[in-house]
C-alpha positions as CSV (number, residue, x, y, z in Angstrom):
1,M,2.5,-13.7,-30.4
2,L,4.9,-16.3,-32.4
3,E,5.3,-19.8,-30.4
4,L,8.6,-21.6,-31.1
5,D,8.9,-24.9,-31.8
6,S,12.8,-25.9,-31.1
7,L,12.9,-28.8,-33.6
8,D,11.5,-26.7,-36.1
9,Q,13.2,-23.3,-35.3
10,A,16.3,-25.6,-35.1
11,A,16.0,-27.2,-38.4
12,G,15.2,-23.4,-39.9
13,L,18.3,-21.6,-38.4
14,R,20.4,-24.5,-39.7
15,R,19.5,-23.9,-43.1
16,M,20.0,-20.1,-43.2
17,I,23.2,-19.5,-41.1
18,D,26.3,-18.8,-42.9
19,H,28.1,-22.3,-43.2
20,K,31.6,-21.0,-41.6
21,P,32.5,-22.6,-38.3
22,V,32.6,-19.8,-35.7
23,Q,33.9,-19.8,-32.1
24,V,32.0,-17.8,-29.5
25,F,33.2,-16.5,-26.8
26,A,31.3,-14.7,-23.5
27,V,33.2,-12.4,-21.6
28,T,31.5,-11.7,-17.8
29,S,32.4,-10.6,-14.4
30,G,31.1,-11.3,-11.0
31,K,31.4,-7.3,-10.4
32,G,31.8,-4.9,-12.3
33,G,34.9,-2.1,-12.7
34,V,37.3,-5.3,-13.1
35,G,37.7,-3.8,-16.8
36,K,35.6,-6.7,-18.5
37,S,34.7,-4.5,-21.5
38,S,38.3,-3.4,-22.0
39,M,39.9,-6.9,-21.9
40,S,36.9,-7.7,-24.4
41,I,37.9,-4.7,-26.7
42,N,41.1,-5.5,-26.7
43,V,40.9,-9.8,-27.2
44,A,38.7,-8.5,-30.0
45,T,41.1,-6.4,-31.5
46,A,44.5,-8.6,-31.1
47,M,42.7,-11.6,-32.5
48,A,41.6,-9.3,-35.4
49,A,45.2,-8.4,-35.7
50,Q,46.2,-12.2,-36.1
51,G,44.0,-12.3,-39.2
52,R,40.5,-13.7,-37.4
53,N,37.1,-11.8,-38.7
54,V,36.2,-10.9,-35.2
55,M,32.3,-9.8,-34.5
56,L,32.2,-8.0,-30.9
57,L,28.6,-7.9,-29.4
58,D,27.7,-5.5,-26.8
59,G,25.9,-7.9,-24.5
60,D,24.9,-5.2,-21.8
61,L,21.9,-4.2,-23.0
62,G,20.3,-0.9,-21.7
63,L,23.8,0.4,-20.1
64,A,25.8,-0.2,-23.3
65,N,29.5,1.5,-23.4
66,L,31.3,-0.4,-26.1
67,D,30.8,2.6,-28.8
68,V,31.6,5.0,-25.9
69,L,35.5,3.1,-25.2
70,L,35.8,3.0,-29.0
71,N,34.5,6.5,-30.1
72,L,32.1,5.6,-32.4
73,N,28.9,6.6,-33.1
74,P,26.8,4.1,-34.8
75,R,23.4,5.4,-36.2
76,Y,21.4,2.2,-35.1
77,H,21.8,0.0,-32.2
78,L,20.5,-3.7,-31.3
79,G,17.5,-2.5,-29.8
80,H,16.6,-1.9,-34.0
81,V,17.5,-5.2,-34.3
82,V,15.2,-6.5,-31.3
83,N,12.3,-4.4,-33.2
84,G,12.6,-5.6,-36.5
85,E,13.5,-2.6,-37.7
86,R,17.2,-3.1,-38.9
87,T,19.3,-6.4,-40.0
88,L,22.0,-7.5,-37.8
89,D,24.3,-6.8,-41.0
90,E,22.7,-3.0,-40.9
91,V,23.5,-2.0,-37.0
92,I,27.6,-3.2,-37.4
93,V,30.1,-0.6,-37.3
94,K,33.5,-0.6,-38.2
95,G,35.9,-0.4,-35.0
96,P,39.7,-1.0,-34.6
97,L,41.4,-3.1,-37.1
98,G,38.0,-4.5,-38.7
99,V,36.6,-5.4,-35.6
100,S,32.9,-5.9,-36.5
101,I,31.0,-4.4,-33.5
102,V,27.3,-4.6,-32.5
103,P,26.3,-1.9,-30.4
104,A,23.6,-2.1,-27.7
105,A,21.3,1.0,-26.9
106,S,22.5,2.8,-23.5
107,G,19.9,3.8,-21.2
108,V,16.9,2.0,-22.8
109,Q,15.3,0.4,-19.9
110,R,13.2,-2.0,-22.2
111,L,15.9,-3.5,-24.0
112,A,17.3,-4.1,-20.5
113,E,14.4,-5.9,-19.3
114,L,13.8,-8.2,-22.1
115,G,14.2,-11.9,-21.4
116,T,16.0,-14.0,-24.0
117,A,12.6,-15.2,-25.1
118,Q,11.5,-12.2,-26.0
119,N,14.4,-11.4,-28.3
120,V,13.3,-12.8,-31.3
121,G,15.1,-10.0,-33.4
122,L,18.5,-10.9,-31.8
123,I,17.7,-14.5,-32.7
124,R,16.2,-14.1,-36.3
125,A,19.8,-11.5,-36.7
126,F,22.1,-14.1,-36.1
127,S,20.3,-16.5,-38.4
128,E,20.6,-13.5,-41.3
129,L,24.2,-12.5,-40.8
130,T,26.1,-12.3,-44.3
131,H,29.0,-10.7,-42.8
132,P,32.1,-13.1,-42.6
133,V,32.8,-13.9,-39.3
134,D,34.8,-16.7,-37.3
135,T,35.0,-15.6,-34.2
136,L,32.1,-13.6,-31.7
137,I,33.1,-12.0,-28.5
138,I,30.2,-11.0,-26.5
139,D,31.0,-8.5,-23.9
140,T,28.2,-9.1,-21.0
141,A,27.2,-7.0,-18.2
142,A,28.6,-7.7,-14.6
143,G,26.4,-9.6,-12.6
144,I,24.5,-12.8,-13.0
145,S,21.1,-11.2,-14.6
146,D,18.9,-13.5,-17.1
147,M,20.6,-12.3,-20.3
148,V,24.3,-12.8,-18.9
149,I,22.8,-16.5,-18.5
150,S,21.1,-17.0,-21.4
151,F,24.7,-15.6,-23.2
152,S,26.7,-17.7,-21.2
153,K,24.7,-20.5,-21.9
154,A,25.1,-20.1,-25.7
155,A,28.7,-19.4,-25.7
156,R,31.2,-21.9,-26.0
157,E,33.7,-20.7,-23.6
158,V,33.3,-18.1,-21.2
159,I,35.9,-16.0,-19.9
160,I,35.8,-14.5,-16.4
161,V,37.7,-11.4,-15.7
162,V,39.2,-11.0,-11.8
163,C,41.0,-8.5,-10.3
164,D,42.9,-8.4,-6.7
165,E,39.8,-7.4,-4.5
166,P,38.0,-9.8,-2.2
167,A,34.4,-9.0,-3.9
168,S,35.9,-9.6,-7.5
169,I,37.1,-13.4,-6.3
170,T,33.9,-14.0,-4.4
171,D,31.6,-12.5,-6.9
172,A,33.4,-14.8,-10.0
173,Y,32.9,-18.0,-7.5
174,A,29.3,-17.0,-7.1
175,T,29.1,-16.5,-11.2
176,I,30.6,-19.7,-12.2
177,K,28.5,-21.7,-9.3
178,V,25.4,-20.3,-10.7
179,L,26.5,-21.2,-14.6
180,S,27.6,-24.3,-13.5
181,K,25.4,-25.9,-11.0
182,E,21.5,-24.2,-12.5
183,H,22.7,-23.9,-16.2
184,G,25.1,-26.4,-17.4
185,V,27.8,-24.3,-18.2
186,E,31.3,-26.1,-18.0
187,R,34.0,-24.6,-19.8
188,F,35.2,-21.6,-17.7
189,H,38.7,-19.7,-18.5
190,V,40.1,-17.2,-15.8
191,L,41.7,-13.7,-16.7
192,S,43.8,-12.0,-14.4
193,N,43.6,-8.0,-14.7
194,K,45.1,-5.2,-12.9
195,A,47.6,-7.5,-11.5
196,Q,51.2,-6.3,-10.0
197,S,52.6,-9.2,-11.8
198,V,52.3,-12.4,-13.5
199,V,53.0,-14.3,-10.6
200,H,50.5,-11.9,-8.7
201,G,47.9,-12.8,-11.4
202,R,48.6,-16.7,-11.2
203,E,47.7,-16.5,-7.6
204,L,44.2,-14.9,-7.8
205,F,43.6,-17.8,-10.5
206,N,44.8,-20.2,-7.8
207,K,42.4,-18.6,-5.5
208,L,39.3,-18.8,-7.4
209,S,40.5,-22.2,-9.0
210,S,41.1,-23.8,-5.7
211,V,37.7,-22.8,-4.2
212,C,36.0,-24.1,-7.4
213,E,37.7,-27.3,-7.2
214,R,36.6,-27.9,-3.5
215,F,33.1,-26.6,-3.4
216,L,31.9,-27.1,-7.0
217,N,34.3,-29.8,-8.2
218,I,34.8,-28.1,-11.5
219,P,38.1,-27.2,-13.2
220,V,38.6,-23.6,-14.4
221,H,41.3,-22.7,-16.6
222,Y,44.2,-20.2,-16.5
223,L,43.8,-18.1,-19.4
224,G,46.9,-15.3,-18.9
225,T,47.4,-12.2,-17.0
226,V,47.1,-8.5,-17.8
227,P,49.9,-6.5,-15.6
228,D,48.3,-3.0,-14.3
229,D,49.8,-0.7,-16.9
230,E,49.4,2.8,-17.1
231,H,49.1,2.8,-21.0
232,V,45.5,1.1,-20.4
233,L,44.4,4.0,-18.6
234,T,46.1,6.3,-21.1
235,S,44.7,4.3,-24.3
236,A,41.1,4.4,-22.4
237,R,41.4,8.3,-22.4
238,Q,42.1,8.2,-26.1
239,Q,39.1,5.8,-26.6
240,R,41.7,3.1,-28.2
241,P,42.4,-0.7,-27.4
242,V,45.8,-0.8,-25.7
243,V,46.8,-3.3,-28.5
244,E,46.5,-1.0,-31.0
245,A,47.7,2.5,-29.4
246,F,50.6,1.0,-27.5
247,P,51.6,-2.5,-28.8
248,R,54.8,-2.8,-26.7
249,S,53.2,-2.0,-23.7
250,K,53.3,-4.8,-21.4
251,A,49.6,-5.2,-20.9
252,A,49.2,-5.2,-25.0
253,V,52.0,-8.0,-25.4
254,A,50.1,-9.9,-22.4
255,L,46.7,-9.2,-24.0
256,K,48.0,-10.5,-27.9
257,S,49.6,-13.7,-25.8
258,I,46.1,-14.0,-24.5
259,A,44.8,-14.0,-27.9
260,R,46.9,-16.2,-29.3
261,K,45.7,-18.9,-26.7
262,L,42.3,-18.3,-27.4
263,D,42.9,-18.9,-31.0
264,T,44.5,-22.4,-30.2
265,L,41.4,-23.4,-28.6
266,P,39.7,-26.3,-30.5
267,R,37.2,-24.9,-32.9
268,P,33.9,-26.3,-34.6
269,K,34.9,-29.2,-37.1
270,D,31.8,-29.0,-39.0
271,A,30.3,-26.7,-41.4
272,R,27.3,-25.7,-39.3
273,G,29.9,-24.2,-36.7
274,D,29.0,-22.6,-33.3
275,M,27.0,-19.4,-34.5
276,E,24.4,-22.2,-35.0
277,F,24.8,-23.7,-31.8
278,F,24.7,-20.2,-30.1
279,V,21.9,-19.5,-31.9
280,E,20.2,-22.7,-30.6
281,R,21.0,-22.6,-27.4
282,L,19.1,-19.1,-27.0
283,I,16.3,-20.9,-28.4
284,Q,16.7,-23.7,-26.0
285,F,16.9,-21.1,-23.3
286,S,13.4,-19.3,-24.3
287,V,11.6,-23.1,-24.6
288,T,12.8,-24.2,-21.3
289,N,11.8,-20.8,-19.6
290,G,8.1,-21.6,-21.3
291,M,8.1,-18.3,-22.9
292,S,7.0,-16.8,-26.5
293,L,8.3,-14.5,-28.8
294,V,6.8,-11.2,-29.5
């Protein structure tokens, strides 16, 4: 067992981490079925098309699906990193337009049960990463598990995907409430998916925004609207991002606009960047919960 001293560990990681500023986004939702993974894939691909070195991490440990959605056949996965069998560089597979995909292990219950504090392999992997990365997008699980909380706390920005279902808005609000009130997360961006129109998507945002401001006193930011578009389903059947398969479709145009908007958000200014911030926050989560790493 390896007991963590937060200051010593953070200092060690500070020396090891690649000195390039990295923007970290956690993509989550209150409930499943809102298109969260599709949005993660397409935003990552669109940002890669804009010249960013993007890494897409499958954060749904135990129920991984990014490799299936993209027709990838990874030899290794995050489980091998957790076990110390492979480095993060070794498990990365190339996705559309050069996006670096970090696959998780589908159907492996032990991974799904790991607490963040126990996941020393994952923490160490980020500190030793050599792949060029300036944007990290984490496709978290739906709901509000410990792993979703830890990824969201560690990320600089949290993207909440909603659609026009009462449960979607209700669960998104509950997710924001838990992350903000219990874990101090402050930066939320709302993406309206499968909307009938831009006006409709804005109305969905306004519903969520109004209750957040009224009951939580927390501002949430409108990221954009992805319209309901048959090309999204067609591209999904082809196991390709819609921004690559149908770049002129309504959904693709909207997603590329959202990617440009994300690219304008303030990025880390010093050389340490947000990759270090991401790793240190994971460490803080483990220390706060009084756990040790295996």
